C-alpha positions as CSV (number, residue, x, y, z in Angstrom):
1,M,-18.1,-6.1,-11.7
2,M,-18.9,-6.5,-8.0
3,T,-20.3,-9.5,-6.2
4,S,-20.7,-10.7,-2.6
5,L,-18.4,-13.3,-1.5
6,N,-20.5,-16.3,-0.3
7,F,-19.0,-19.1,1.7
8,D,-22.1,-21.1,2.7
9,A,-21.1,-24.9,3.7
10,Q,-23.4,-26.8,1.2
11,D,-23.9,-30.2,0.7
12,G,-26.3,-32.7,-1.2
13,K,-26.9,-32.2,-4.7
14,D,-25.8,-28.5,-4.7
15,A,-22.2,-29.3,-3.8
16,L,-19.9,-32.3,-3.4
17,C,-17.8,-32.2,-0.2
18,V,-14.8,-34.5,-0.8
19,E,-11.9,-34.3,1.8
20,R,-13.1,-31.1,3.2
21,I,-13.2,-29.5,-0.4
22,L,-16.4,-27.8,-1.4
23,R,-17.2,-27.9,-5.2
24,S,-20.1,-25.8,-6.3
25,F,-21.1,-23.7,-9.5
26,S,-21.6,-20.0,-9.4
27,D,-23.3,-17.6,-11.9
28,A,-21.2,-14.7,-10.7
29,P,-17.5,-14.1,-11.9
30,P,-14.6,-13.9,-9.6
31,T,-14.4,-10.7,-7.7
32,H,-10.8,-10.1,-7.4
33,Y,-8.9,-11.6,-10.6
34,T,-9.4,-13.5,-13.9
35,V,-6.7,-15.1,-15.9
36,K,-7.5,-16.2,-19.6
37,I,-5.2,-18.6,-21.2
38,Q,-5.3,-19.0,-24.8
39,S,-3.5,-21.9,-26.8
40,L,-3.2,-23.7,-23.6
41,S,-1.9,-26.7,-25.2
42,L,1.3,-24.8,-26.1
43,L,2.2,-24.2,-22.5
44,A,3.6,-27.7,-22.2
45,K,5.1,-27.6,-25.7
46,N,7.1,-24.6,-24.7
47,S,8.3,-26.1,-21.5
48,L,6.0,-23.8,-19.2
49,E,5.4,-26.2,-16.4
50,K,3.7,-23.6,-14.5
51,Y,2.1,-20.0,-15.0
52,E,2.1,-17.3,-12.2
53,S,-0.3,-14.6,-12.9
54,G,0.3,-10.9,-11.9
55,D,-0.3,-9.7,-8.3
56,F,-3.9,-8.4,-7.7
57,E,-5.1,-6.1,-5.2
58,A,-6.5,-8.4,-2.8
59,G,-3.0,-9.4,-1.9
60,G,-2.4,-12.6,-4.0
61,K,-1.7,-14.2,-7.3
62,L,-2.7,-17.4,-9.0
63,V,-0.3,-20.3,-10.0
64,F,-1.3,-22.8,-12.6
65,Y,0.1,-26.1,-13.4
66,P,-1.6,-27.3,-16.7
67,N,0.1,-30.9,-16.2
68,G,-0.1,-31.0,-12.5
69,N,2.5,-30.0,-9.9
70,K,5.2,-32.5,-10.3
71,S,7.0,-31.4,-7.1
72,R,3.9,-32.9,-5.3
73,N,3.7,-36.0,-7.6
74,V,0.4,-34.9,-9.1
75,K,-0.7,-37.0,-12.1
76,D,-3.6,-36.7,-14.5
77,H,-4.8,-33.5,-13.0
78,I,-4.4,-29.6,-13.3
79,S,-3.1,-27.9,-10.2
80,L,-4.3,-24.4,-9.1
81,Y,-3.1,-22.5,-6.1
82,L,-3.6,-19.1,-4.4
83,V,-0.1,-17.5,-3.4
84,M,0.1,-14.6,-1.0
85,S,2.2,-11.7,-2.6
86,G,3.2,-8.2,-1.9
87,A,5.8,-6.5,-0.1
88,N,4.6,-8.0,3.3
89,A,4.3,-11.5,2.0
90,T,7.5,-13.0,3.2
91,Q,7.3,-11.5,6.7
92,I,7.5,-14.6,8.9
93,S,5.8,-12.6,11.7
94,R,2.9,-11.9,9.6
95,E,0.0,-14.3,9.5
96,V,-3.1,-13.9,7.3
97,Y,-6.0,-16.1,7.8
98,A,-8.3,-16.4,4.7
99,V,-11.0,-18.1,3.1
100,F,-10.6,-18.2,-0.7
101,R,-12.3,-19.7,-3.7
102,L,-10.8,-20.7,-6.9
103,F,-12.7,-20.4,-10.2
104,L,-12.8,-22.3,-13.7
105,L,-15.4,-21.1,-16.3
106,D,-17.7,-23.5,-18.0
107,Q,-17.9,-21.7,-21.3
108,N,-20.8,-23.7,-22.5
109,K,-23.1,-22.7,-19.7
110,G,-21.5,-19.3,-18.8
111,N,-21.2,-20.2,-15.1
112,Y,-18.0,-21.1,-13.0
113,L,-16.9,-24.3,-11.2
114,V,-15.8,-23.2,-7.7
115,L,-13.4,-25.0,-5.3
116,Q,-13.2,-23.9,-1.8
117,E,-11.9,-25.6,1.4
118,Q,-14.2,-25.7,4.3
119,N,-11.7,-24.3,6.7
120,E,-9.9,-20.9,6.5
121,R,-6.2,-21.3,5.8
122,R,-3.2,-19.6,7.4
123,F,-0.8,-17.9,4.9
124,H,2.6,-16.7,6.4
125,G,6.3,-16.2,5.4
126,M,7.0,-20.0,5.6
127,K,3.7,-21.1,3.9
128,L,2.8,-18.5,1.1
129,D,0.6,-20.8,-1.0
130,W,-2.6,-22.9,-0.6
131,G,-4.8,-24.4,-3.1
132,F,-5.5,-27.7,-4.8
133,D,-3.1,-30.2,-6.1
134,Q,-5.9,-32.1,-8.1
135,F,-8.2,-29.2,-9.1
136,L,-9.7,-31.2,-11.7
137,S,-8.7,-34.3,-13.7
138,Q,-7.2,-33.9,-17.1
139,K,-10.0,-36.0,-18.5
140,V,-12.8,-33.9,-17.4
141,F,-10.9,-30.7,-17.9
142,T,-10.2,-31.5,-21.6
143,E,-13.7,-32.9,-22.2
144,A,-15.3,-30.3,-24.7
145,S,-18.8,-31.1,-23.4
146,N,-17.9,-29.9,-19.9
147,G,-17.0,-26.3,-21.4
148,F,-13.9,-25.9,-19.3
149,L,-11.3,-25.9,-22.4
150,L,-12.9,-24.6,-25.6
151,D,-10.9,-23.9,-28.6
152,D,-7.7,-24.3,-26.5
153,T,-8.9,-21.6,-24.3
154,S,-9.6,-21.5,-20.5
155,V,-10.5,-19.0,-17.9
156,F,-9.6,-19.1,-14.3
157,G,-10.3,-16.8,-11.3
158,A,-9.9,-16.1,-7.6
159,E,-11.8,-14.4,-4.8
160,I,-10.2,-14.0,-1.2
161,F,-11.8,-13.1,2.0
162,V,-9.4,-12.2,4.8
163,C,-10.9,-13.4,8.2
164,K,-8.2,-12.3,10.7
165,E,-4.5,-11.4,10.8
166,R,-2.0,-11.9,13.5
167,S,0.0,-8.7,13.7
168,T,0.6,-6.0,16.2
169,C,-2.5,-4.1,17.4
170,K,-1.7,-0.5,17.0
171,G,-3.3,2.2,19.5
172,E,-2.9,5.4,21.1
173,Y,-3.1,7.0,24.6
174,L,-4.7,10.6,24.9
175,S,-3.9,12.1,28.3
176,M,-5.6,15.5,29.0
177,V,-3.6,17.6,31.5
178,K,-5.4,18.7,34.5
179,D,-4.7,22.0,36.0
180,A,-2.3,22.9,33.0
181,V,0.0,25.7,33.6
182,M,0.5,28.5,31.1
183,Y,4.2,29.5,30.4
184,K,5.3,32.7,29.1
185,H,8.6,33.3,27.3
186,V,10.0,36.7,26.3
187,W,12.6,37.2,23.5
188,K,14.3,40.4,23.1
189,I,15.7,41.0,19.6
190,D,18.3,43.8,19.3
191,N,19.5,45.4,15.9
192,F,16.6,44.2,14.2
193,S,17.3,46.4,11.1
194,K,20.5,44.5,10.6
195,L,18.9,40.9,10.5
196,D,19.8,39.4,7.1
197,A,19.1,35.7,7.6
198,E,15.9,34.1,6.4
199,F,15.0,33.2,10.0
200,Y,15.9,33.3,13.7
201,D,15.3,31.1,16.6
202,S,14.8,32.1,20.2
203,K,16.4,30.3,23.0
204,T,14.7,27.2,23.9
205,F,12.6,27.1,26.9
206,I,10.6,24.2,28.8
207,S,6.8,24.3,28.9
208,G,4.8,21.0,29.7
209,D,7.9,18.9,29.8
210,Q,8.7,19.7,26.3
211,K,11.5,22.1,24.7
212,W,10.0,24.9,22.7
213,K,11.3,27.9,20.6
214,I,10.0,30.8,18.8
215,Q,10.8,31.3,15.2
216,L,11.0,34.7,13.5
217,Y,11.2,35.4,9.9
218,P,12.0,39.0,9.5
219,K,11.3,39.2,5.8
220,G,8.4,36.8,6.0
221,K,7.8,33.0,5.0
222,G,5.4,31.4,2.5
223,N,2.7,33.7,1.3
224,G,4.0,36.5,3.5
225,I,7.5,36.7,1.9
226,G,8.4,40.5,1.2
227,T,5.2,41.9,2.8
228,H,4.8,40.5,6.2
229,L,6.8,39.4,9.3
230,S,6.1,35.6,10.1
231,L,6.2,34.4,13.6
232,Y,5.8,30.5,14.7
233,L,6.0,28.5,17.9
234,A,8.0,25.2,17.3
235,L,9.1,22.2,19.1
236,A,12.8,22.7,19.6
237,D,13.6,18.8,19.3
238,P,10.7,17.1,17.3
239,K,12.7,14.0,17.2
240,S,12.5,13.4,20.8
241,L,8.9,12.6,20.6
242,P,8.0,8.9,20.2
243,P,6.8,7.9,16.8
244,G,2.9,8.9,16.4
245,S,2.8,11.0,19.6
246,K,1.6,14.5,19.5
247,I,0.9,17.4,21.8
248,Y,-2.2,19.6,22.0
249,A,-1.5,23.2,23.0
250,D,-3.2,26.7,23.3
251,I,-0.8,29.4,22.1
252,T,-0.5,33.1,22.0
253,L,2.2,35.1,20.2
254,R,2.7,38.6,20.5
255,I,4.9,41.4,19.4
256,L,4.9,44.2,22.1
257,D,4.2,47.8,21.4
258,Q,6.8,49.2,23.6
259,V,5.5,52.8,23.5
260,N,1.6,52.4,23.5
261,A,1.0,49.1,24.9
262,R,-1.1,48.2,21.8
263,H,0.4,44.9,21.3
264,Q,0.2,42.8,18.1
265,F,-0.9,39.3,19.0
266,G,-2.4,36.0,17.5
267,K,-4.1,33.1,19.4
268,G,-4.7,29.5,18.4
269,N,-4.4,25.9,19.1
270,F,-2.6,23.1,17.3
271,W,-1.6,19.3,17.6
272,F,2.2,19.4,17.4
273,S,4.2,16.3,16.4
274,A,7.4,15.2,14.9
275,S,5.8,15.6,11.4
276,N,4.1,18.9,12.2
277,P,6.6,20.5,14.7
278,E,5.6,24.2,14.1
279,W,2.6,26.5,14.1
280,G,2.1,30.0,13.5
281,W,1.3,32.9,10.9
282,W,2.9,33.6,7.7
283,R,1.2,37.1,7.9
284,F,1.6,37.9,11.4
285,I,2.1,41.8,10.8
286,T,2.8,43.7,7.7
287,L,6.5,45.0,7.5
288,G,5.1,48.7,6.8
289,F,3.0,48.6,10.1
290,L,5.9,46.9,11.9
291,S,8.3,49.8,11.2
292,Q,5.7,52.7,11.3
293,A,7.1,55.5,13.4
294,G,5.2,56.1,16.6
295,M,4.0,52.5,16.8
296,G,6.5,51.2,19.3
297,F,7.2,47.8,17.8
298,L,10.7,48.5,16.8
299,S,11.7,51.1,19.7
300,K,15.5,51.7,19.4
301,D,15.7,49.0,16.7
302,T,14.7,46.4,19.2
303,C,11.7,44.1,18.9
304,I,10.2,42.2,22.0
305,V,8.4,38.9,21.2
306,E,6.3,37.0,23.7
307,A,4.9,33.4,23.6
308,E,2.4,32.1,26.0
309,H,2.1,28.3,25.9
310,L,-0.6,26.1,27.6
311,Q,-0.1,22.2,27.0
312,S,-3.6,20.7,27.6
313,S,-3.1,17.1,26.3
314,T,-0.7,14.5,25.0
315,V,-1.2,11.4,22.7
316,V,1.3,8.7,23.0
317,K,1.2,5.5,20.6
318,F,1.3,2.0,22.1
319,T,1.3,-1.5,21.0
320,T,0.0,-4.9,22.2
321,M,-0.5,-8.3,20.6
322,S,-3.9,-9.5,19.9
323,M,-5.5,-11.9,17.5
324,N,-9.3,-12.4,17.6
325,N,-12.1,-13.6,15.2
326,L,-14.3,-11.0,13.9
327,N,-18.0,-12.0,14.8
328,F,-20.9,-10.3,13.0
329,D,-24.1,-12.0,14.2
330,D,-27.0,-11.2,11.8
331,Q,-29.3,-9.5,14.0
332,Y,-31.9,-6.7,13.2
333,G,-31.1,-2.9,13.6
334,I,-28.1,-2.0,15.8
335,L,-26.6,-4.7,17.6
336,R,-25.5,-3.9,21.1
337,T,-23.4,-6.7,22.9
338,F,-20.7,-7.2,25.4
339,S,-17.4,-8.8,24.4
340,D,-14.7,-10.3,26.4
341,S,-12.2,-9.8,23.6
342,M,-10.4,-6.4,23.0
343,P,-10.9,-4.8,19.7
344,T,-8.4,-6.3,17.0
345,H,-7.6,-3.5,14.9
346,Y,-7.4,-0.3,17.1
347,T,-7.7,1.0,20.7
348,F,-7.2,4.6,22.1
349,K,-7.4,5.6,25.7
350,I,-8.6,9.0,27.0
351,Q,-7.5,10.4,30.2
352,S,-8.7,13.6,32.0
353,F,-11.9,13.3,29.7
354,S,-13.7,16.2,31.3
355,L,-11.1,18.5,30.0
356,M,-11.7,17.9,26.3
357,S,-14.8,20.3,26.4
358,K,-12.8,22.7,28.6
359,H,-10.3,23.1,25.9
360,S,-13.0,23.2,23.1
361,L,-12.2,19.7,21.7
362,E,-15.5,19.1,20.1
363,R,-14.1,16.3,17.8
364,Y,-11.0,14.0,18.2
365,E,-9.6,12.1,15.4
366,S,-7.5,9.1,16.1
367,E,-4.4,8.2,14.0
368,D,-4.9,6.1,11.0
369,F,-4.8,2.3,11.3
370,E,-5.1,-0.5,8.7
371,A,-7.7,-3.3,8.5
372,G,-8.7,-5.2,5.4
373,G,-6.1,-3.6,3.1
374,Y,-7.4,-0.1,3.9
375,K,-6.5,2.8,6.3
376,W,-9.2,3.9,8.8
377,K,-9.6,6.1,11.8
378,L,-12.0,7.0,14.6
379,A,-13.8,10.2,15.1
380,F,-15.1,10.9,18.6
381,Y,-17.5,13.7,19.8
382,P,-17.6,13.8,23.6
383,N,-20.5,16.1,23.6
384,G,-22.2,14.6,20.5
385,N,-22.2,15.5,16.8
386,K,-23.6,19.1,16.8
387,S,-23.6,19.0,13.1
388,K,-26.4,16.3,13.2
389,N,-28.1,17.9,16.3
390,V,-27.1,15.3,18.6
391,K,-27.8,15.9,22.2
392,E,-27.1,14.3,25.5
393,H,-25.2,11.5,23.9
394,I,-21.6,10.8,22.6
395,S,-21.2,10.1,19.0
396,L,-18.5,7.6,17.5
397,Y,-17.6,7.0,13.8
398,L,-15.5,5.1,11.6
399,V,-13.8,7.0,8.8
400,L,-12.2,5.7,5.6
401,A,-8.9,7.5,5.6
402,G,-5.5,7.2,3.7
403,A,-4.8,7.8,0.0
404,N,-7.8,6.0,-1.2
405,G,-10.2,8.0,1.0
406,P,-11.4,10.7,-1.3
407,Q,-11.6,8.6,-4.4
408,T,-15.3,9.0,-5.4
409,C,-15.2,5.9,-7.9
410,W,-14.0,3.6,-5.2
411,E,-16.4,1.9,-3.0
412,V,-15.5,-0.3,0.0
413,Y,-18.3,-2.4,1.6
414,A,-17.5,-3.1,5.3
415,A,-19.2,-4.5,8.4
416,F,-17.6,-3.0,11.7
417,R,-17.8,-2.9,15.4
418,L,-17.1,0.0,17.5
419,F,-16.2,-0.6,21.2
420,L,-16.3,1.2,24.6
421,L,-14.6,-0.5,27.7
422,D,-16.6,-1.4,30.8
423,Q,-13.6,-0.8,33.2
424,N,-15.4,-2.4,36.1
425,N,-16.0,-5.8,34.5
426,G,-13.3,-5.6,32.0
427,K,-15.5,-6.1,29.1
428,Y,-16.4,-4.2,25.9
429,L,-19.7,-2.6,24.9
430,A,-19.7,-3.2,21.1
431,L,-22.1,-1.5,18.6
432,Q,-22.7,-2.9,15.2
433,E,-25.3,-2.2,12.5
434,Q,-26.9,-5.2,10.8
435,K,-26.0,-4.4,7.4
436,E,-22.6,-3.6,5.8
437,R,-21.8,0.0,5.0
438,C,-20.6,1.5,1.8
439,F,-17.7,3.8,2.2
440,H,-16.7,6.1,-0.7
441,G,-15.4,9.6,-1.6
442,I,-18.7,11.3,-1.0
443,K,-19.5,9.4,2.2
444,L,-16.5,8.4,4.1
445,D,-17.8,7.9,7.5
446,W,-20.4,5.7,9.1
447,G,-21.0,5.1,12.8
448,F,-23.5,6.0,15.7
449,D,-24.8,9.6,16.4
450,Q,-26.1,8.2,19.6
451,F,-23.5,5.9,20.7
452,L,-24.3,6.0,24.3
453,S,-26.3,8.5,26.4
454,Q,-24.3,11.0,28.5
455,K,-26.3,9.7,31.4
456,D,-25.1,6.0,31.0
457,F,-21.7,7.0,29.8
458,T,-20.8,9.2,32.9
459,D,-22.6,6.8,35.5
460,A,-19.5,5.4,37.4
461,S,-21.3,2.2,38.2
462,N,-21.3,1.4,34.5
463,G,-17.6,1.4,34.4
464,F,-17.4,3.4,30.9
465,L,-15.9,6.6,32.6
466,V,-13.8,5.8,35.5
467,D,-11.4,8.2,37.1
468,D,-12.0,10.6,34.2
469,A,-10.7,8.0,31.8
470,C,-12.3,5.8,28.9
471,V,-11.2,3.4,26.2
472,F,-12.7,3.1,22.8
473,G,-11.8,0.8,19.8
474,A,-12.7,-0.6,16.5
475,E,-12.8,-3.8,14.4
476,V,-13.2,-3.7,10.7
477,F,-14.3,-6.4,8.2
478,V,-14.1,-5.5,4.5
479,R,-16.7,-7.6,2.8
480,K,-16.3,-6.6,-0.9
481,E,-15.4,-3.6,-3.0
482,R,-16.5,-2.0,-6.1
483,S,-13.7,-1.5,-8.8
484,T,-12.9,-2.6,-12.1
485,C,-12.2,-6.3,-12.0
486,K,-8.6,-6.6,-13.2
487,G,-7.2,-9.6,-14.8
488,E,-5.0,-10.8,-17.8
489,C,-5.1,-12.9,-21.0
490,L,-2.4,-15.3,-21.7
491,S,-2.2,-16.2,-25.4
492,M,0.2,-18.8,-26.7
493,I,1.2,-18.5,-30.3
494,K,0.5,-21.4,-32.4
495,D,3.1,-22.1,-35.1
496,A,5.5,-19.2,-33.6
497,V,7.9,-18.1,-36.1
498,M,11.8,-17.6,-35.4
499,Y,13.4,-14.3,-36.6
500,K,17.2,-14.2,-37.0
501,H,19.1,-10.8,-37.0
502,V,22.7,-10.6,-38.1
503,W,24.8,-7.6,-36.9
504,K,28.3,-7.0,-38.2
505,I,30.4,-4.7,-35.9
506,E,33.3,-3.1,-37.5
507,N,36.4,-1.1,-36.2
508,L,36.1,-2.8,-32.7
509,S,39.4,-1.3,-31.5
510,K,38.0,2.1,-31.8
511,L,34.8,1.4,-29.7
512,D,35.1,3.6,-26.7
513,E,31.5,4.0,-25.5
514,E,30.1,1.7,-22.7
515,S,27.5,0.0,-25.0
516,Y,26.2,-0.1,-28.5
517,D,22.9,-1.0,-30.0
518,S,22.1,-2.9,-33.1
519,E,19.7,-1.7,-35.6
520,T,16.2,-2.5,-34.5
521,F,14.3,-5.6,-35.9
522,I,10.9,-7.2,-35.7
523,A,10.0,-10.5,-34.1
524,G,6.4,-11.3,-33.0
525,D,5.1,-7.7,-33.9
526,Q,7.6,-6.2,-31.4
527,K,10.8,-4.0,-32.1
528,W,14.0,-5.5,-30.6
529,K,17.6,-4.9,-30.5
530,I,20.8,-6.3,-29.5
531,E,23.0,-4.6,-26.8
532,F,26.8,-5.0,-27.0
533,Y,29.1,-4.1,-24.2
534,P,32.7,-4.3,-25.6
535,K,34.2,-4.0,-22.2
536,G,31.6,-6.0,-20.2
537,R,28.9,-4.7,-17.6
538,D,28.0,-5.4,-14.1
539,D,30.1,-8.4,-12.8
540,G,31.8,-9.0,-16.2
541,K,33.1,-5.4,-16.5
542,D,36.6,-5.4,-17.8
543,S,36.9,-9.1,-18.0
544,H,34.1,-10.2,-20.3
545,L,32.3,-9.2,-23.4
546,S,28.6,-8.7,-22.5
547,I,25.6,-9.2,-24.7
548,D,21.9,-8.7,-24.2
549,L,18.6,-9.1,-26.2
550,A,16.2,-6.0,-25.3
551,L,12.9,-4.6,-26.3
552,A,13.8,-1.5,-28.5
553,D,10.6,0.4,-27.1
554,P,9.6,-1.1,-23.9
555,T,7.4,2.0,-23.1
556,S,5.1,0.9,-25.9
557,L,3.9,-1.9,-23.9
558,S,1.3,-1.4,-21.2
559,P,2.6,-1.5,-17.7
560,T,0.7,-5.1,-17.1
561,S,1.6,-6.6,-20.5
562,K,4.5,-9.0,-21.1
563,L,6.0,-11.3,-23.8
564,Y,7.3,-14.8,-23.5
565,A,10.3,-15.4,-25.9
566,Q,12.8,-17.9,-26.6
567,F,16.2,-16.6,-27.9
568,T,19.7,-17.4,-28.7
569,L,22.7,-15.1,-29.0
570,R,25.6,-16.1,-30.8
571,L,29.2,-15.1,-31.8
572,V,29.8,-16.1,-35.5
573,D,33.0,-17.9,-36.5
574,P,32.9,-16.8,-40.3
575,V,35.1,-19.7,-41.3
576,Y,34.0,-22.7,-39.2
577,S,30.2,-22.7,-38.4
578,H,30.6,-25.4,-36.0
579,R,32.8,-23.1,-33.7
580,H,30.0,-20.5,-33.4
581,F,29.8,-19.5,-29.7
582,E,26.5,-19.6,-27.7
583,Y,26.1,-19.2,-24.1
584,G,24.4,-22.6,-23.1
585,T,21.2,-23.6,-24.8
586,K,18.3,-21.4,-25.8
587,A,17.0,-19.1,-23.2
588,T,13.4,-18.2,-22.5
589,W,12.3,-15.0,-20.6
590,W,9.2,-12.9,-19.8
591,F,10.0,-9.4,-21.4
592,S,8.0,-6.4,-20.1
593,A,8.3,-2.6,-19.6
594,S,9.7,-3.2,-16.1
595,S,12.0,-6.0,-17.3
596,P,12.9,-5.2,-20.9
597,K,16.1,-7.1,-21.5
598,R,17.8,-10.4,-21.0
599,G,21.5,-11.6,-21.5
600,W,24.5,-12.4,-20.1
601,P,27.2,-10.2,-18.4
602,K,29.9,-12.8,-18.8
603,F,29.1,-13.9,-22.3
604,I,32.7,-14.7,-23.4
605,T,36.2,-13.7,-21.7
606,L,37.8,-10.6,-23.4
607,G,41.0,-12.9,-23.7
608,I,39.2,-15.7,-25.9
609,F,37.3,-13.0,-27.8
610,G,40.4,-11.0,-28.6
611,D,42.5,-14.0,-29.8
612,E,42.2,-13.9,-33.6
613,S,43.3,-17.5,-33.9
614,V,39.8,-18.4,-32.4
615,G,38.0,-16.9,-35.2
616,Y,35.5,-14.6,-33.6
617,L,37.6,-11.4,-34.3
618,E,38.5,-10.8,-37.9
619,N,40.0,-7.9,-39.5
620,D,38.7,-5.7,-36.4
621,S,35.3,-7.0,-36.9
622,T,32.9,-9.5,-35.4
623,I,29.4,-10.7,-36.4
624,L,26.5,-11.3,-33.8
625,E,23.3,-13.2,-34.3
626,A,20.0,-13.2,-32.6
627,E,17.4,-15.7,-33.0
628,V,14.1,-14.7,-31.3
629,T,10.7,-16.5,-31.2
630,V,7.9,-15.0,-29.4
631,L,5.9,-17.9,-27.9
632,G,3.2,-16.1,-26.0
633,T,1.9,-12.8,-24.8
634,A,0.0,-11.8,-21.5
635,I,-2.1,-8.5,-21.6
636,A,-4.5,-6.9,-19.0
637,L,-8.1,-7.5,-19.6
638,D,-10.2,-4.5,-20.0
């Protein structure tokens, strides 16, 4: 389900503000995550002082303390926290400012108690969690008439609204080359009929401060293999380009007809970069036409190739540091304002702007940038978007990009501001629509067909185009998303049953494999096995015997399901029961498809195990026992 996040500061009878904590009730379920806990009373019985939910897509997870957070001396209350998670969570340099709401369902009335702090909180590598030590008193929580704990079951949830981030503001610098010079390179290839390699490179040549080469595939490449000659222009050293830089070039590739001067050629333009270092034609000329008598392409078994290259622009990535609040004033229609603050998320500068039209660049797309957990880019039309019949204006759009861009079922609601720098006054003209916009697979772009008139844009007194250079930018504020609300259900098992499995291993001295598995057995509706390493594993290899308890078929679990189990692994002394060997006390573990086993690489030293006087090895046989009790399960909610 999808709901708007609403963080109104309320008071009076609708909410109780205690120590800057806002308590209210909401009919709408949590947008980002829900955790359902069944048999909650068994959490404490099974020594689960806290429960951590799985990660959810808003970039966090919930941590719940059913008896309060003892490390903070919490008594007579439950504690609930939001923890920043994911690959970037522990980066000390990354700061995320967020407003969040934590939920508890009143199952009697079907609405949610919501707790929220009045101020946004700063999450970073040294402070990953914020929340409520005293979320609710145990007395109020357990009172059945309040509806928070019914039939030993409770439901929690979370919503997160990222307000701003402190990170490197990425950008790019587009420089059009005035009076660009065309360079021609001629490559003479002798003994063409004897070429037997897949491809050949010409000598490198310099054009536009870059090294280039021609690539020729005498027997074709890609869709031209076996039927055509393939011809390309390529950067000779693409790794020398700074990351994210690219070069726009007009090129002509030509094979000379040395007899009739009816040359075979192809023309085009392309953005060259480290990730796209070459461009040309799979099917430049058919092999039959190339070798046809009288055509002159292979005169005296010699082929002459020409490349004409005109480098008309370059883009160089740059970074600056900036952190600004996003400000979306609620005004009717399109809001045009001026801002002293530079765009938070992306900036790009265009030099020699007038040459864009000269080189037929009707549309320019920036590199991808990140905002609100998604990738975006800017699309700029210097002469207006002709597909929308725009005249006498420049057009500027925000485009949802990246892997999630084309997913039709995914909707992202975002407010955004697009910027144009007034270079005379050092301020930015900012355009913003009153309403948030819905980006999805069918509608990836929103923006302004008539961002600014050509007249106002080109008037030097306005400062938008100075010395043929201009600067654009963007800020994006993701308000909400439409997706399946993911969650999980934690169900503790009342009167859980312990299952014991006994495995007798014979002919130990003849075991030469790395590991052996017991027969599968069932405990808690799951198939299990004991894994036995006679010569040890990992840091116990060749010094210890290693034993693990493992799920026999972990792939049968859904990717987000997990089992909480208590278990004991034991070496049996068949004579003296008081001398059975166990590694410590009973162990507990969350078993899942990604973490299907738990045990000990150094269960017992091979020396002690092999000493027959100790009693674990008798007649070249040993006996292992596993006691397994499944105490709870956590499964994904549909």
